[in-house]
C-alpha positions in Angstrom: -7.5 3.5 19.7 -5.2 0.8 21.3 -3.6 -1.3 18.6 -5.0 -4.8 18.5 -2.9 -8.0 19.1 -3.4 -8.8 15.4 -1.8 -5.6 14.4 1.1 -6.0 16.8 1.6 -9.6 15.6 1.9 -8.5 12.0 4.3 -5.8 13.1 6.4 -8.4 14.9 6.5 -10.6 11.7 7.5 -7.6 9.7 10.4 -6.7 12.0 11.5 -10.3 12.1 11.5 -10.3 8.3 13.6 -7.2 8.2 16.1 -8.7 10.6 16.5 -11.8 8.5 16.9 -9.7 5.3 19.5 -7.6 7.1 21.6 -10.4 8.5 21.3 -12.9 5.6 21.6 -10.9 2.3 19.4 -12.6 -0.3 21.7 -11.6 -3.1 25.4 -11.0 -3.5 25.2 -7.4 -4.7 27.5 -4.4 -4.3 26.8 -0.8 -4.8 29.3 1.5 -6.6 28.6 5.1 -7.5 24.9 4.7 -6.9 24.6 1.6 -9.2 23.9 -2.0 -8.1 26.1 -4.8 -9.4 25.2 -8.5 -9.0 28.3 -10.6 -8.1 26.7 -14.0 -8.3 23.4 -15.7 -9.3 23.0 -17.5 -6.0 20.1 -16.4 -3.8 19.9 -17.1 0.0 16.7 -18.8 1.0 16.8 -17.3 4.5 17.4 -13.8 3.1 14.7 -14.3 0.5 12.3 -15.4 3.2 13.2 -12.3 5.2 12.4 -10.0 2.2 9.1 -11.9 1.7 8.1 -11.5 5.4 9.2 -7.8 5.4 7.2 -6.9 2.3 4.1 -9.0 2.9 4.0 -8.0 6.6 4.7 -4.3 5.8 2.0 -4.3 3.1 -0.5 -5.9 5.6 0.3 -3.1 8.0 -0.1 -0.4 5.4 -3.5 -1.9 4.4 -4.6 -1.6 8.1 -3.2 1.9 8.4 -5.0 2.9 5.2 -8.4 1.9 6.6 -7.5 3.3 10.0 -6.8 6.6 8.3 -10.3 6.7 6.9 -11.8 5.8 10.3 -9.9 8.2 12.5 -10.7 11.2 10.2 -14.4 10.1 10.1 -14.4 9.8 13.9 -13.0 13.3 14.3 -15.5 14.5 11.6 -18.6 13.4 13.5 -19.1 9.7 12.8 -18.5 8.2 16.3 -20.0 4.8 15.2 -16.6 3.9 13.8 -15.3 3.4 17.3 -18.2 1.0 18.2 -17.4 -1.0 15.0 -13.8 -1.5 16.1 -12.3 0.4 13.3 -10.0 2.4 15.6 -8.3 -0.8 17.0 -6.2 -1.4 13.8 -7.6 -4.9 13.7 -7.7 -6.0 10.0 -10.5 -8.4 10.8 -12.8 -5.4 11.4 -12.3 -4.1 7.8 -14.9 -6.3 6.1 -13.9 -9.9 5.2 -10.3 -10.9 6.1 -9.9 -12.8 2.9 -11.0 -9.9 0.7 -9.3 -7.3 2.9 -5.9 -9.0 3.4 -5.4 -12.4 1.8 -6.6 -11.5 -1.7 -4.6 -8.3 -2.0 -1.5 -10.1 -0.7 -2.0 -12.9 -3.2 -2.5 -10.6 -6.1 0.5 -8.5 -5.0 2.6 -11.7 -5.0 1.3 -12.8 -8.5 1.1 -9.5 -10.4 2.9 -6.8 -8.4 -0.1 -4.5 -8.5 -1.1 -3.4 -5.0 -4.9 -3.7 -5.1 -6.9 -2.0 -2.3 -7.8 -4.1 0.7 -10.9 -3.8 2.9 -13.2 -1.0 3.6 -14.7 0.9 6.5 -18.4 1.7 6.4 -18.8 5.4 7.2 -22.1 7.1 8.2 -21.9 9.9 5.7 -24.9 11.6 7.3 -23.0 12.0 10.5 -20.1 13.9 9.0 -20.1 17.6 9.6 -19.6 18.8 6.0 -18.8 17.8 2.4 -15.2 18.9 3.1 -15.0 16.4 5.9 -16.4 13.7 3.7 -13.8 14.4 1.1 -11.0 14.3 3.7 -12.2 10.9 4.9 -11.7 9.5 1.4 -8.3 11.2 1.0 -7.0 9.9 4.4 -6.5 6.4 3.1 -4.3 7.1 0.0 -2.5 9.9 1.9 -1.5 7.4 4.5 0.1 5.3 1.8 1.9 8.3 0.5 3.1 9.2 4.0 4.4 5.7 4.6 6.2 5.7 1.2 7.8 9.1 1.9 9.0 8.0 5.4 10.5 4.8 4.1 12.3 6.7 1.3 13.7 9.2 3.9 14.8 6.4 6.2 16.6 4.6 3.3 18.3 7.9 2.3 19.4 8.8 5.8 20.8 5.4 6.8 24.3 5.0 5.2 25.5 1.5 4.6 22.1 -0.1 5.1 22.3 -3.9 4.6 21.4 -4.8 1.1 18.6 -7.2 2.0 16.9 -4.5 4.1 17.6 -1.9 1.4 15.8 -4.0 -1.3 12.9 -5.0 0.9 12.2 -1.5 2.3 12.6 0.1 -1.2 10.1 -2.3 -2.7 7.7 -1.6 0.2 8.1 2.1 -0.3 7.4 1.7 -4.0 4.3 -0.3 -3.2 3.0 2.6 -1.1 3.4 5.0 -4.0 1.7 2.6 -6.4 -1.2 2.2 -4.0 -1.4 6.0 -3.6 -1.5 6.6 -7.4 -4.0 3.8 -7.9 -6.4 4.8 -5.1 -6.3 8.5 -6.0 -7.7 7.9 -9.5 -11.2 9.5 -9.8 -12.8 6.1 -10.5 -16.1 5.2 -8.8 -15.3 2.8 -6.0 -11.8 4.3 -5.4 -10.8 7.0 -2.9 -10.1 9.6 -5.5 -13.7 9.5 -6.7 -14.8 9.4 -3.1 -13.0 12.7 -2.4 -14.9 14.3 -5.4 -18.3 12.7 -4.9 -19.6 15.1 -2.1 -19.2 18.1 -4.5 -20.9 16.4 -7.5 -24.4 17.0 -8.7 -27.1 14.5 -7.6 -27.3 13.1 -11.1 -23.5 12.6 -11.2 -23.5 10.9 -7.8 -26.3 8.6 -9.0 -24.4 7.6 -12.0 -21.3 7.0 -9.9 -23.2 4.8 -7.5 -24.3 2.6 -10.5 -20.7 2.3 -11.7 -19.2 1.7 -8.2 -19.6 -2.1 -8.2 -17.9 -2.7 -11.5 -15.7 0.3 -12.3 -12.7 -0.8 -10.1 -12.8 -4.3 -11.6 -12.8 -2.8 -15.1 -9.8 -0.7 -14.1 -7.9 -3.6 -12.7 -8.7 -5.7 -15.8 -7.2 -2.9 -17.9 -4.1 -2.8 -15.8 -3.5 -6.5 -16.0 -4.6 -7.2 -19.6 -3.5 -4.1 -21.5 0.2 -3.3 -21.7 -0.2 0.4 -22.7 -2.4 1.2 -19.7 -0.1 -0.7 -17.3 2.9 1.1 -18.8 1.4 4.5 -18.2 0.4 3.6 -14.6 3.9 2.3 -13.7 5.7 5.2 -15.4 3.6 7.7 -13.4 4.1 5.8 -10.2 7.9 5.5 -10.7 8.1 9.2 -11.5 6.3 9.9 -8.2 8.5 7.4 -6.4 11.7 9.1 -7.6 10.1 12.5 -6.8 9.9 11.5 -3.1 13.4 10.2 -3.1 12.8 6.5 -3.7 15.5 4.1 -5.0 14.1 2.6 -8.2 17.0 0.2 -8.8 16.8 -1.2 -5.3 13.0 -1.5 -5.5 13.4 -3.4 -8.8 15.9 -5.8 -7.2 13.6 -6.2 -4.3 10.7 -7.1 -6.6 12.9 -9.7 -8.3 13.7 -11.3 -4.9 10.0 -11.1 -3.9 9.0 -13.0 -7.0 11.8 -15.4 -6.9 9.6 -18.3 -8.1 8.8 -16.7 -11.5 
């Protein structure tokens, strides 16, 4: 269970990005009465790079922790093969293909702002002690995103006078965790929400879900990207949950505008 050098390297990049965002504010913005006001349109390239590194590195870390959450609960629930597969080392290379697990989610995040799931861990369902354990294995991933989002929101709330660049980057990162939680918890075959329900379904329903698993997530992502009403509902629910855990929607929105500075 020792963190891999890859994980520690990503953590170092994330911290470096946070330092750049803190010491080189990407935007000249002041906060008065809880509202953010932009003083000028100039954007610092160094501060912008810091926010990018902070958000991309933090998102890569959360993808790793998401899959680690599945693996550690499976290990404690009876599937000791996850240790031999290297899932407990927090090495993103172990979670299927690195391009599909890390590069593609980061690219889609940068383009569309939708935090798609990353890799996957292969669990020996027969080794798990009960259906309840199997359900907890599926829930562990999205709950890790929720926990990270809550912790970030609390840190932001408890640190008065936080540098604006750090505020924007961490707020966006916290929002992405809540978006990932809401997305992954949906009861759609192929996503963790369905995986938590699947052990309790009838054999016929599980068979139908298995047939839908390869294409159901793709259909959902297509709806989110192509259909405005579906996307609007998804983001409204996610922002409601974000505010519920104490998130800073305005700071997250500014962080997103910095993150997508090229658009």
